[in-house]
MINU-321924 format. One record per atom (N, C-alpha, C): residue number from 1; atom name; x, y, z. Coordinates in pm, 1 decimal, m for minus. Layout:
<rs>
<marse: NUM; mivo: CA; east: X; north: Y; up: Z>
...
</rs>
This chain:
<rs>
<marse: 1; mivo: N; east: m21747.1; north: m3520.8; up: 3678.9>
<marse: 1; mivo: CA; east: m21861.6; north: m3452.4; up: 3735.9>
<marse: 1; mivo: C; east: m21848.2; north: m3448.5; up: 3887.9>
<marse: 2; mivo: N; east: m21868.6; north: m3329.9; up: 3944.4>
<marse: 2; mivo: CA; east: m21860.8; north: m3314.6; up: 4089.3>
<marse: 2; mivo: C; east: m21992.7; north: m3354.7; up: 4152.8>
<marse: 3; mivo: N; east: m21986.3; north: m3433.0; up: 4258.2>
<marse: 3; mivo: CA; east: m22104.4; north: m3467.7; up: 4336.7>
<marse: 3; mivo: C; east: m22092.7; north: m3400.0; up: 4470.9>
<marse: 4; mivo: N; east: m22182.6; north: m3306.1; up: 4497.2>
<marse: 4; mivo: CA; east: m22180.7; north: m3232.4; up: 4622.2>
<marse: 4; mivo: C; east: m22311.6; north: m3251.6; up: 4694.6>
<marse: 5; mivo: N; east: m22303.4; north: m3256.4; up: 4826.3>
<marse: 5; mivo: CA; east: m22421.4; north: m3274.0; up: 4908.6>
<marse: 5; mivo: C; east: m22506.9; north: m3147.4; up: 4910.3>
<marse: 6; mivo: N; east: m22444.0; north: m3030.4; up: 4911.9>
<marse: 6; mivo: CA; east: m22514.7; north: m2902.7; up: 4920.6>
<marse: 6; mivo: C; east: m22499.7; north: m2822.5; up: 4792.4>
<marse: 7; mivo: N; east: m22607.0; north: m2755.5; up: 4753.2>
<marse: 7; mivo: CA; east: m22605.3; north: m2666.7; up: 4638.0>
<marse: 7; mivo: C; east: m22516.0; north: m2547.2; up: 4666.8>
<marse: 8; mivo: N; east: m22429.2; north: m2513.0; up: 4569.0>
<marse: 8; mivo: CA; east: m22342.8; north: m2395.5; up: 4584.8>
<marse: 8; mivo: C; east: m22401.1; north: m2279.6; up: 4506.5>
<marse: 9; mivo: N; east: m22380.4; north: m2159.2; up: 4559.5>
<marse: 9; mivo: CA; east: m22425.9; north: m2037.8; up: 4492.2>
<marse: 9; mivo: C; east: m22308.1; north: m1942.5; up: 4479.5>
<marse: 10; mivo: N; east: m22284.0; north: m1896.6; up: 4358.5>
<marse: 10; mivo: CA; east: m22181.4; north: m1794.6; up: 4337.8>
<marse: 10; mivo: C; east: m22233.3; north: m1664.1; up: 4395.5>
<marse: 11; mivo: N; east: m22158.2; north: m1611.3; up: 4490.8>
<marse: 11; mivo: CA; east: m22201.9; north: m1489.3; up: 4558.3>
<marse: 11; mivo: C; east: m22079.9; north: m1418.4; up: 4617.0>
<marse: 12; mivo: N; east: m22084.7; north: m1288.1; up: 4614.0>
<marse: 12; mivo: CA; east: m21974.7; north: m1206.8; up: 4663.5>
<marse: 12; mivo: C; east: m22015.5; north: m1141.7; up: 4795.4>
<marse: 13; mivo: N; east: m21957.7; north: m1192.1; up: 4905.3>
<marse: 13; mivo: CA; east: m21980.4; north: m1134.1; up: 5037.3>
<marse: 13; mivo: C; east: m21846.1; north: m1093.4; up: 5096.6>
<marse: 14; mivo: N; east: m21838.9; north: m973.7; up: 5151.0>
<marse: 14; mivo: CA; east: m21719.4; north: m933.6; up: 5224.7>
<marse: 14; mivo: C; east: m21722.0; north: m1006.2; up: 5358.7>
<marse: 15; mivo: N; east: m21612.0; north: m1069.6; up: 5391.8>
<marse: 15; mivo: CA; east: m21602.5; north: m1143.3; up: 5518.4>
<marse: 15; mivo: C; east: m21471.7; north: m1108.4; up: 5588.2>
<marse: 16; mivo: N; east: m21469.8; north: m1131.6; up: 5718.3>
<marse: 16; mivo: CA; east: m21348.7; north: m1119.0; up: 5798.2>
<marse: 16; mivo: C; east: m21316.5; north: m1258.8; up: 5849.0>
<marse: 17; mivo: N; east: m21195.6; north: m1305.0; up: 5822.7>
<marse: 17; mivo: CA; east: m21152.4; north: m1437.2; up: 5865.4>
<marse: 17; mivo: C; east: m21056.1; north: m1420.6; up: 5981.8>
<marse: 18; mivo: N; east: m21079.7; north: m1494.0; up: 6088.2>
<marse: 18; mivo: CA; east: m20991.5; north: m1493.3; up: 6204.5>
<marse: 18; mivo: C; east: m20921.8; north: m1628.7; up: 6211.4>
<marse: 19; mivo: N; east: m20789.7; north: m1625.8; up: 6191.8>
<marse: 19; mivo: CA; east: m20708.1; north: m1746.6; up: 6195.1>
<marse: 19; mivo: C; east: m20602.4; north: m1727.4; up: 6302.0>
<marse: 20; mivo: N; east: m20589.5; north: m1825.1; up: 6391.2>
<marse: 20; mivo: CA; east: m20500.0; north: m1809.1; up: 6506.4>
<marse: 20; mivo: C; east: m20355.9; north: m1778.4; up: 6465.0>
<marse: 21; mivo: N; east: m20304.5; north: m1841.2; up: 6361.5>
<marse: 21; mivo: CA; east: m20166.0; north: m1819.3; up: 6322.0>
<marse: 21; mivo: C; east: m20144.1; north: m1698.5; up: 6234.1>
<marse: 22; mivo: N; east: m20248.4; north: m1655.2; up: 6162.3>
<marse: 22; mivo: CA; east: m20235.5; north: m1545.9; up: 6065.4>
<marse: 22; mivo: C; east: m20295.5; north: m1416.4; up: 6118.8>
<marse: 23; mivo: N; east: m20399.8; north: m1426.5; up: 6199.0>
<marse: 23; mivo: CA; east: m20469.3; north: m1308.6; up: 6248.8>
<marse: 23; mivo: C; east: m20595.2; north: m1280.9; up: 6169.3>
<marse: 24; mivo: N; east: m20637.7; north: m1154.7; up: 6166.1>
<marse: 24; mivo: CA; east: m20758.3; north: m1115.9; up: 6093.2>
<marse: 24; mivo: C; east: m20725.5; north: m1087.9; up: 5947.3>
<marse: 25; mivo: N; east: m20808.8; north: m1142.0; up: 5858.2>
<marse: 25; mivo: CA; east: m20788.0; north: m1127.5; up: 5714.1>
<marse: 25; mivo: C; east: m20918.7; north: m1081.5; up: 5650.6>
<marse: 26; mivo: N; east: m20915.0; north: m969.8; up: 5576.3>
<marse: 26; mivo: CA; east: m21028.9; north: m929.6; up: 5495.6>
<marse: 26; mivo: C; east: m21031.4; north: m1016.4; up: 5371.0>
<marse: 27; mivo: N; east: m21148.0; north: m1071.1; up: 5340.0>
<marse: 27; mivo: CA; east: m21159.4; north: m1161.8; up: 5226.0>
<marse: 27; mivo: C; east: m21296.6; north: m1145.4; up: 5162.4>
<marse: 28; mivo: N; east: m21319.3; north: m1222.1; up: 5055.7>
<marse: 28; mivo: CA; east: m21446.3; north: m1216.3; up: 4984.2>
<marse: 28; mivo: C; east: m21484.8; north: m1355.8; up: 4938.1>
<marse: 29; mivo: N; east: m21611.7; north: m1389.9; up: 4958.4>
<marse: 29; mivo: CA; east: m21657.0; north: m1521.3; up: 4914.5>
<marse: 29; mivo: C; east: m21663.1; north: m1527.7; up: 4762.8>
<marse: 30; mivo: N; east: m21637.1; north: m1645.5; up: 4710.6>
<marse: 30; mivo: CA; east: m21653.3; north: m1674.6; up: 4567.9>
<marse: 30; mivo: C; east: m21783.7; north: m1751.8; up: 4549.6>
<marse: 31; mivo: N; east: m21804.9; north: m1850.8; up: 4636.6>
<marse: 31; mivo: CA; east: m21930.4; north: m1924.7; up: 4639.1>
<marse: 31; mivo: C; east: m21955.3; north: m1974.7; up: 4780.1>
<marse: 32; mivo: N; east: m22080.7; north: m2012.8; up: 4803.3>
<marse: 32; mivo: CA; east: m22120.2; north: m2053.8; up: 4937.8>
<marse: 32; mivo: C; east: m22228.3; north: m2161.0; up: 4928.1>
<marse: 33; mivo: N; east: m22228.6; north: m2250.9; up: 5023.5>
<marse: 33; mivo: CA; east: m22333.2; north: m2351.7; up: 5036.7>
<marse: 33; mivo: C; east: m22367.3; north: m2363.4; up: 5184.4>
<marse: 34; mivo: N; east: m22461.3; north: m2449.8; up: 5215.7>
<marse: 34; mivo: CA; east: m22496.3; north: m2470.1; up: 5356.2>
<marse: 34; mivo: C; east: m22384.2; north: m2541.1; up: 5431.7>
<marse: 35; mivo: N; east: m22291.5; north: m2603.7; up: 5360.2>
<marse: 35; mivo: CA; east: m22184.6; north: m2678.4; up: 5425.4>
<marse: 35; mivo: C; east: m22048.9; north: m2613.1; up: 5422.4>
<marse: 36; mivo: N; east: m22034.0; north: m2505.2; up: 5344.4>
<marse: 36; mivo: CA; east: m21903.1; north: m2442.1; up: 5335.9>
<marse: 36; mivo: C; east: m21900.8; north: m2328.1; up: 5236.8>
<marse: 37; mivo: N; east: m21781.5; north: m2274.7; up: 5215.0>
<marse: 37; mivo: CA; east: m21765.4; north: m2164.0; up: 5119.7>
<marse: 37; mivo: C; east: m21623.7; north: m2164.7; up: 5064.7>
<marse: 38; mivo: N; east: m21610.0; north: m2102.3; up: 4948.5>
<marse: 38; mivo: CA; east: m21477.6; north: m2077.6; up: 4892.4>
<marse: 38; mivo: C; east: m21453.2; north: m1928.7; up: 4905.2>
<marse: 39; mivo: N; east: m21337.3; north: m1892.7; up: 4960.7>
<marse: 39; mivo: CA; east: m21305.4; north: m1753.5; up: 4992.4>
<marse: 39; mivo: C; east: m21179.3; north: m1711.1; up: 4918.8>
<marse: 40; mivo: N; east: m21186.1; north: m1594.3; up: 4854.6>
<marse: 40; mivo: CA; east: m21068.1; north: m1531.7; up: 4794.5>
<marse: 40; mivo: C; east: m20997.1; north: m1454.9; up: 4904.8>
<marse: 41; mivo: N; east: m20879.3; north: m1501.2; up: 4942.6>
<marse: 41; mivo: CA; east: m20802.4; north: m1438.3; up: 5050.3>
<marse: 41; mivo: C; east: m20689.5; north: m1350.6; up: 4997.6>
<marse: 42; mivo: N; east: m20688.8; north: m1325.5; up: 4868.3>
<marse: 42; mivo: CA; east: m20581.1; north: m1245.5; up: 4810.5>
<marse: 42; mivo: C; east: m20450.0; north: m1321.5; up: 4817.5>
<marse: 43; mivo: N; east: m20347.9; north: m1254.7; up: 4863.0>
<marse: 43; mivo: CA; east: m20215.3; north: m1318.6; up: 4872.1>
<marse: 43; mivo: C; east: m20193.0; north: m1393.0; up: 5003.4>
<marse: 44; mivo: N; east: m20290.4; north: m1388.4; up: 5093.0>
<marse: 44; mivo: CA; east: m20277.5; north: m1455.1; up: 5222.4>
<marse: 44; mivo: C; east: m20306.4; north: m1603.5; up: 5205.4>
<marse: 45; mivo: N; east: m20215.2; north: m1686.9; up: 5251.7>
<marse: 45; mivo: CA; east: m20234.6; north: m1832.0; up: 5247.2>
<marse: 45; mivo: C; east: m20270.3; north: m1881.8; up: 5386.6>
<marse: 46; mivo: N; east: m20374.0; north: m1962.9; up: 5394.4>
<marse: 46; mivo: CA; east: m20414.2; north: m2025.5; up: 5519.8>
<marse: 46; mivo: C; east: m20386.8; north: m2174.7; up: 5508.9>
<marse: 47; mivo: N; east: m20322.3; north: m2233.1; up: 5609.0>
<marse: 47; mivo: CA; east: m20286.3; north: m2374.5; up: 5599.8>
<marse: 47; mivo: C; east: m20407.7; north: m2467.1; up: 5604.6>
<marse: 48; mivo: N; east: m20402.1; north: m2574.3; up: 5523.6>
<marse: 48; mivo: CA; east: m20507.6; north: m2675.8; up: 5525.4>
<marse: 48; mivo: C; east: m20517.6; north: m2738.5; up: 5664.2>
<marse: 49; mivo: N; east: m20637.6; north: m2781.3; up: 5697.1>
<marse: 49; mivo: CA; east: m20669.9; north: m2847.5; up: 5824.2>
<marse: 49; mivo: C; east: m20660.9; north: m2755.2; up: 5945.4>
<marse: 50; mivo: N; east: m20657.3; north: m2624.8; up: 5921.9>
<marse: 50; mivo: CA; east: m20654.5; north: m2532.4; up: 6034.5>
<marse: 50; mivo: C; east: m20794.8; north: m2478.0; up: 6060.5>
<marse: 51; mivo: N; east: m20821.1; north: m2442.1; up: 6185.3>
<marse: 51; mivo: CA; east: m20950.8; north: m2388.8; up: 6226.0>
<marse: 51; mivo: C; east: m20955.4; north: m2238.1; up: 6205.7>
<marse: 52; mivo: N; east: m21071.9; north: m2189.3; up: 6164.1>
<marse: 52; mivo: CA; east: m21090.9; north: m2044.9; up: 6145.3>
<marse: 52; mivo: C; east: m21229.8; north: m2006.7; up: 6194.6>
<marse: 53; mivo: N; east: m21250.0; north: m1876.9; up: 6208.2>
<marse: 53; mivo: CA; east: m21381.8; north: m1821.4; up: 6234.9>
<marse: 53; mivo: C; east: m21406.0; north: m1715.1; up: 6128.3>
<marse: 54; mivo: N; east: m21526.0; north: m1715.3; up: 6071.0>
<marse: 54; mivo: CA; east: m21562.8; north: m1622.6; up: 5964.0>
<marse: 54; mivo: C; east: m21672.4; north: m1530.9; up: 6017.1>
<marse: 55; mivo: N; east: m21654.1; north: m1399.2; up: 6000.1>
<marse: 55; mivo: CA; east: m21752.3; north: m1300.2; up: 6042.5>
<marse: 55; mivo: C; east: m21805.3; north: m1228.1; up: 5920.1>
<marse: 56; mivo: N; east: m21936.5; north: m1205.3; up: 5916.8>
<marse: 56; mivo: CA; east: m21995.5; north: m1128.4; up: 5807.7>
<marse: 56; mivo: C; east: m22128.1; north: m1070.0; up: 5852.4>
<marse: 57; mivo: N; east: m22171.0; north: m965.3; up: 5783.3>
<marse: 57; mivo: CA; east: m22299.2; north: m901.2; up: 5810.6>
<marse: 57; mivo: C; east: m22384.8; north: m909.2; up: 5685.7>
<marse: 58; mivo: N; east: m22512.2; north: m936.1; up: 5705.3>
<marse: 58; mivo: CA; east: m22608.0; north: m938.3; up: 5595.4>
<marse: 58; mivo: C; east: m22714.2; north: m834.3; up: 5621.8>
<marse: 59; mivo: N; east: m22748.2; north: m759.0; up: 5518.9>
<marse: 59; mivo: CA; east: m22856.1; north: m663.2; up: 5528.8>
<marse: 59; mivo: C; east: m22971.8; north: m716.7; up: 5446.3>
<marse: 60; mivo: N; east: m23064.6; north: m783.5; up: 5513.1>
<marse: 60; mivo: CA; east: m23179.7; north: m843.6; up: 5446.4>
<marse: 60; mivo: C; east: m23304.4; north: m771.6; up: 5494.1>
<marse: 61; mivo: N; east: m23379.3; north: m717.1; up: 5398.7>
<marse: 61; mivo: CA; east: m23502.9; north: m645.3; up: 5429.0>
<marse: 61; mivo: C; east: m23479.9; north: m537.4; up: 5534.3>
<marse: 62; mivo: N; east: m23375.4; north: m457.7; up: 5514.7>
<marse: 62; mivo: CA; east: m23340.2; north: m345.4; up: 5602.7>
<marse: 62; mivo: C; east: m23308.2; north: m389.0; up: 5745.4>
<marse: 63; mivo: N; east: m23267.1; north: m512.2; up: 5762.1>
<marse: 63; mivo: CA; east: m23229.9; north: m563.7; up: 5893.3>
<marse: 63; mivo: C; east: m23086.1; north: m613.4; up: 5885.3>
<marse: 64; mivo: N; east: m22992.7; north: m538.6; up: 5944.6>
<marse: 64; mivo: CA; east: m22851.8; north: m575.8; up: 5941.6>
<marse: 64; mivo: C; east: m22822.9; north: m677.2; up: 6051.6>
<marse: 65; mivo: N; east: m22778.4; north: m796.1; up: 6011.8>
<marse: 65; mivo: CA; east: m22748.9; north: m902.7; up: 6107.5>
<marse: 65; mivo: C; east: m22603.7; north: m944.5; up: 6091.4>
<marse: 66; mivo: N; east: m22531.0; north: m950.2; up: 6203.1>
<marse: 66; mivo: CA; east: m22393.0; north: m995.7; up: 6202.8>
<marse: 66; mivo: C; east: m22390.0; north: m1142.6; up: 6243.1>
<marse: 67; mivo: N; east: m22311.7; north: m1221.3; up: 6170.6>
<marse: 67; mivo: CA; east: m22303.8; north: m1365.2; up: 6194.4>
<marse: 67; mivo: C; east: m22158.2; north: m1408.2; up: 6203.2>
<marse: 68; mivo: N; east: m22137.2; north: m1521.2; up: 6269.6>
<marse: 68; mivo: CA; east: m22005.4; north: m1582.8; up: 6267.8>
<marse: 68; mivo: C; east: m22022.7; north: m1733.4; up: 6252.1>
<marse: 69; mivo: N; east: m21929.9; north: m1792.2; up: 6179.9>
<marse: 69; mivo: CA; east: m21930.7; north: m1935.4; up: 6152.3>
<marse: 69; mivo: C; east: m21791.3; north: m1988.1; up: 6179.9>
<marse: 70; mivo: N; east: m21781.9; north: m2099.8; up: 6247.6>
<marse: 70; mivo: CA; east: m21652.0; north: m2164.3; up: 6262.5>
<marse: 70; mivo: C; east: m21637.0; north: m2267.5; up: 6152.4>
<marse: 71; mivo: N; east: m21513.7; north: m2289.3; up: 6109.3>
<marse: 71; mivo: CA; east: m21489.2; north: m2382.3; up: 6000.5>
<marse: 71; mivo: C; east: m21346.8; north: m2432.4; up: 5998.9>
<marse: 72; mivo: N; east: m21322.0; north: m2521.7; up: 5904.5>
<marse: 72; mivo: CA; east: m21190.8; north: m2581.4; up: 5885.8>
<marse: 72; mivo: C; east: m21148.2; north: m2559.4; up: 5741.0>
<marse: 73; mivo: N; east: m21023.9; north: m2518.0; up: 5721.4>
<marse: 73; mivo: CA; east: m20969.2; north: m2501.6; up: 5587.1>
<marse: 73; mivo: C; east: m20946.4; north: m2642.1; up: 5531.0>
<marse: 74; mivo: N; east: m21022.5; north: m2676.4; up: 5426.1>
<marse: 74; mivo: CA; east: m21007.0; north: m2809.7; up: 5367.7>
<marse: 74; mivo: C; east: m20928.9; north: m2806.9; up: 5237.1>
<marse: 75; mivo: N; east: m20915.1; north: m2688.6; up: 5177.6>
<marse: 75; mivo: CA; east: m20838.3; north: m2674.8; up: 5054.5>
<marse: 75; mivo: C; east: m20774.4; north: m2537.1; up: 5053.8>
<marse: 76; mivo: N; east: m20646.1; north: m2532.4; up: 5026.1>
<marse: 76; mivo: CA; east: m20575.0; north: m2405.7; up: 5018.1>
<marse: 76; mivo: C; east: m20506.4; north: m2398.1; up: 4881.9>
<marse: 77; mivo: N; east: m20544.0; north: m2296.0; up: 4803.4>
<marse: 77; mivo: CA; east: m20487.8; north: m2278.3; up: 4669.7>
<marse: 77; mivo: C; east: m20436.4; north: m2135.2; up: 4656.5>
<marse: 78; mivo: N; east: m20373.1; north: m2107.3; up: 4543.5>
<marse: 78; mivo: CA; east: m20319.5; north: m1972.7; up: 4521.8>
<marse: 78; mivo: C; east: m20428.3; north: m1866.3; up: 4519.3>
<marse: 79; mivo: N; east: m20548.9; north: m1902.8; up: 4473.5>
<marse: 79; mivo: CA; east: m20655.3; north: m1802.9; up: 4459.9>
<marse: 79; mivo: C; east: m20751.2; north: m1799.1; up: 4578.3>
<marse: 80; mivo: N; east: m20728.3; north: m1881.0; up: 4680.1>
<marse: 80; mivo: CA; east: m20816.6; north: m1877.0; up: 4796.2>
<marse: 80; mivo: C; east: m20819.4; north: m2007.5; up: 4872.4>
<marse: 81; mivo: N; east: m20921.2; north: m2020.2; up: 4958.4>
<marse: 81; mivo: CA; east: m20933.3; north: m2138.6; up: 5043.4>
<marse: 81; mivo: C; east: m21075.6; north: m2191.7; up: 5041.7>
<marse: 82; mivo: N; east: m21087.4; north: m2323.8; up: 5050.2>
<marse: 82; mivo: CA; east: m21215.5; north: m2389.2; up: 5067.0>
<marse: 82; mivo: C; east: m21237.0; north: m2417.0; up: 5214.5>
<marse: 83; mivo: N; east: m21353.4; north: m2378.3; up: 5264.7>
<marse: 83; mivo: CA; east: m21385.0; north: m2391.2; up: 5406.6>
<marse: 83; mivo: C; east: m21503.4; north: m2485.6; up: 5423.8>
<marse: 84; mivo: N; east: m21491.8; north: m2577.3; up: 5518.0>
<marse: 84; mivo: CA; east: m21604.2; north: m2661.5; up: 5558.3>
<marse: 84; mivo: C; east: m21652.2; north: m2609.9; up: 5693.6>
<marse: 85; mivo: N; east: m21781.1; north: m2574.5; up: 5701.3>
<marse: 85; mivo: CA; east: m21835.9; north: m2524.9; up: 5826.6>
<marse: 85; mivo: C; east: m21839.3; north: m2636.9; up: 5929.4>
<marse: 86; mivo: N; east: m21809.3; north: m2600.8; up: 6055.4>
<marse: 86; mivo: CA; east: m21824.6; north: m2698.4; up: 6163.1>
<marse: 86; mivo: C; east: m21900.0; north: m2641.2; up: 6282.4>
<marse: 87; mivo: N; east: m21963.4; north: m2525.4; up: 6264.6>
<marse: 87; mivo: CA; east: m22046.1; north: m2469.6; up: 6370.3>
<marse: 87; mivo: C; east: m22103.5; north: m2334.3; up: 6334.0>
<marse: 88; mivo: N; east: m22236.9; north: m2320.6; up: 6352.3>
<marse: 88; mivo: CA; east: m22303.0; north: m2192.1; up: 6331.1>
<marse: 88; mivo: C; east: m22432.0; north: m2190.2; up: 6411.0>
<marse: 89; mivo: N; east: m22479.4; north: m2070.3; up: 6440.7>
<marse: 89; mivo: CA; east: m22604.6; north: m2055.2; up: 6514.4>
<marse: 89; mivo: C; east: m22722.9; north: m2087.3; up: 6423.6>
<marse: 90; mivo: N; east: m22838.5; north: m2108.4; up: 6485.0>
<marse: 90; mivo: CA; east: m22961.1; north: m2131.7; up: 6408.4>
<marse: 90; mivo: C; east: m22995.5; north: m2009.9; up: 6322.8>
<marse: 91; mivo: N; east: m22973.0; north: m1888.2; up: 6375.7>
<marse: 91; mivo: CA; east: m23000.1; north: m1766.0; up: 6299.6>
<marse: 91; mivo: C; east: m22911.4; north: m1756.7; up: 6176.1>
<marse: 92; mivo: N; east: m22784.5; north: m1791.4; up: 6191.0>
<marse: 92; mivo: CA; east: m22692.0; north: m1788.9; up: 6078.5>
<marse: 92; mivo: C; east: m22732.2; north: m1894.1; up: 5975.5>
<marse: 93; mivo: N; east: m22769.0; north: m2012.1; up: 6022.1>
<marse: 93; mivo: CA; east: m22813.8; north: m2118.5; up: 5933.4>
<marse: 93; mivo: C; east: m22934.9; north: m2072.9; up: 5851.6>
<marse: 94; mivo: N; east: m23030.6; north: m2007.4; up: 5917.1>
<marse: 94; mivo: CA; east: m23150.1; north: m1957.5; up: 5848.8>
<marse: 94; mivo: C; east: m23115.2; north: m1849.1; up: 5746.9>
<marse: 95; mivo: N; east: m23021.9; north: m1759.8; up: 5781.0>
<marse: 95; mivo: CA; east: m22981.5; north: m1653.5; up: 5688.5>
<marse: 95; mivo: C; east: m22914.2; north: m1712.3; up: 5564.8>
<marse: 96; mivo: N; east: m22824.8; north: m1809.7; up: 5583.9>
<marse: 96; mivo: CA; east: m22759.5; north: m1873.1; up: 5469.6>
<marse: 96; mivo: C; east: m22860.9; north: m1945.1; up: 5382.0>
<marse: 97; mivo: N; east: m22953.7; north: m2015.8; up: 5443.9>
<marse: 97; mivo: CA; east: m23056.1; north: m2087.2; up: 5368.1>
<marse: 97; mivo: C; east: m23137.7; north: m1989.7; up: 5284.1>
<marse: 98; mivo: N; east: m23173.0; north: m1876.6; up: 5343.0>
<marse: 98; mivo: CA; east: m23251.8; north: m1775.5; up: 5272.3>
<marse: 98; mivo: C; east: m23177.6; north: m1721.2; up: 5150.4>
<marse: 99; mivo: N; east: m23048.0; north: m1699.4; up: 5164.3>
<marse: 99; mivo: CA; east: m22967.6; north: m1648.1; up: 5052.8>
<marse: 99; mivo: C; east: m22952.1; north: m1753.2; up: 4943.3>
<marse: 100; mivo: N; east: m22923.3; north: m1876.4; up: 4982.0>
<marse: 100; mivo: CA; east: m22893.8; north: m1981.6; up: 4884.6>
<marse: 100; mivo: C; east: m23020.2; north: m2034.2; up: 4817.9>
<marse: 101; mivo: N; east: m23126.9; north: m2052.5; up: 4893.4>
<marse: 101; mivo: CA; east: m23246.4; north: m2118.9; up: 4841.0>
<marse: 101; mivo: C; east: m23370.3; north: m2031.8; up: 4835.3>
<marse: 102; mivo: N; east: m23370.1; north: m1921.6; up: 4905.8>
<marse: 102; mivo: CA; east: m23494.6; north: m1849.3; up: 4925.0>
<marse: 102; mivo: C; east: m23512.0; north: m1727.3; up: 4839.1>
<marse: 103; mivo: N; east: m23597.7; north: m1642.0; up: 4887.2>
<marse: 103; mivo: CA; east: m23640.3; north: m1523.9; up: 4813.7>
<marse: 103; mivo: C; east: m23530.3; north: m1420.7; up: 4796.9>
<marse: 104; mivo: N; east: m23423.7; north: m1428.3; up: 4874.4>
<marse: 104; mivo: CA; east: m23319.3; north: m1325.9; up: 4868.2>
<marse: 104; mivo: C; east: m23207.7; north: m1361.7; up: 4771.8>
<marse: 105; mivo: N; east: m23220.2; north: m1473.6; up: 4697.3>
<marse: 105; mivo: CA; east: m23110.2; north: m1510.9; up: 4609.6>
<marse: 105; mivo: C; east: m23108.8; north: m1432.1; up: 4479.1>
<marse: 106; mivo: N; east: m23210.8; north: m1352.7; up: 4451.6>
<marse: 106; mivo: CA; east: m23211.4; north: m1265.6; up: 4335.2>
<marse: 106; mivo: C; east: m23252.5; north: m1125.5; up: 4379.2>
<marse: 107; mivo: N; east: m23158.3; north: m1042.3; up: 4421.6>
<marse: 107; mivo: CA; east: m23193.0; north: m907.1; up: 4465.7>
<marse: 107; mivo: C; east: m23267.2; north: m831.0; up: 4357.0>
<marse: 108; mivo: N; east: m23362.7; north: m748.8; up: 4395.6>
<marse: 108; mivo: CA; east: m23448.6; north: m680.9; up: 4299.6>
<marse: 108; mivo: C; east: m23374.3; north: m577.1; up: 4216.5>
<marse: 109; mivo: N; east: m23261.2; north: m527.9; up: 4262.7>
<marse: 109; mivo: CA; east: m23188.4; north: m426.7; up: 4186.1>
<marse: 109; mivo: C; east: m23099.5; north: m487.2; up: 4078.6>
<marse: 110; mivo: N; east: m23096.1; north: m620.2; up: 4066.8>
<marse: 110; mivo: CA; east: m23018.3; north: m686.6; up: 3963.0>
<marse: 110; mivo: C; east: m22870.0; north: m697.1; up: 3992.1>
<marse: 111; mivo: N; east: m22827.3; north: m649.1; up: 4107.1>
<marse: 111; mivo: CA; east: m22686.0; north: m654.1; up: 4142.9>
<marse: 111; mivo: C; east: m22659.9; north: m772.8; up: 4232.9>
<marse: 112; mivo: N; east: m22530.5; north: m806.3; up: 4246.8>
<marse: 112; mivo: CA; east: m22493.2; north: m911.5; up: 4340.5>
<marse: 112; mivo: C; east: m22526.9; north: m868.3; up: 4481.7>
<marse: 113; mivo: N; east: m22561.1; north: m966.1; up: 4564.4>
<marse: 113; mivo: CA; east: m22582.4; north: m938.4; up: 4705.4>
<marse: 113; mivo: C; east: m22446.4; north: m919.3; up: 4771.4>
<marse: 114; mivo: N; east: m22428.3; north: m809.8; up: 4839.2>
<marse: 114; mivo: CA; east: m22302.7; north: m781.1; up: 4908.9>
<marse: 114; mivo: C; east: m22328.7; north: m766.7; up: 5057.3>
<marse: 115; mivo: N; east: m22227.2; north: m789.2; up: 5133.1>
<marse: 115; mivo: CA; east: m22235.1; north: m763.6; up: 5276.3>
<marse: 115; mivo: C; east: m22122.2; north: m669.2; up: 5313.6>
<marse: 116; mivo: N; east: m22137.9; north: m602.6; up: 5422.3>
<marse: 116; mivo: CA; east: m22034.0; north: m514.4; up: 5474.6>
<marse: 116; mivo: C; east: m21999.7; north: m558.6; up: 5615.5>
<marse: 117; mivo: N; east: m21872.2; north: m559.0; up: 5645.0>
<marse: 117; mivo: CA; east: m21826.2; north: m598.5; up: 5778.2>
<marse: 117; mivo: C; east: m21852.1; north: m485.5; up: 5876.1>
<marse: 118; mivo: N; east: m21911.4; north: m519.1; up: 5985.8>
<marse: 118; mivo: CA; east: m21929.9; north: m423.1; up: 6094.1>
<marse: 118; mivo: C; east: m21805.4; north: m427.2; up: 6182.5>
<marse: 119; mivo: N; east: m21791.0; north: m328.5; up: 6267.5>
<marse: 119; mivo: CA; east: m21681.2; north: m328.0; up: 6362.5>
<marse: 119; mivo: C; east: m21712.8; north: m428.8; up: 6471.8>
<marse: 120; mivo: N; east: m21621.0; north: m520.3; up: 6496.4>
<marse: 120; mivo: CA; east: m21641.9; north: m626.0; up: 6595.2>
<marse: 120; mivo: C; east: m21565.6; north: m596.0; up: 6721.5>
</rs>
């Protein structure tokens, strides 16, 4: 049985990962919590213990907000990477909390919540 400090939510968000050695990578979240996320990076491998920055946009209640989170790759597997967050703004923290625990975790149209990357 896994014991985790933060509740994880299976959710599909388009994200852009910036890794100093690899560059920019388009990816998609598999699950997310207040402390980290698992990202499907396709065939791109990111080394464990390396620092990254994750960019994503959320459209909540017709308000498009772009966020960035810094993190560390704590697990690297063939199907993706596990990221532990090590820095985010208060606004980003509130947006993640709203998605994971709040009213936005079940979109009214019955579809998964998606995000689209804006031009940075």
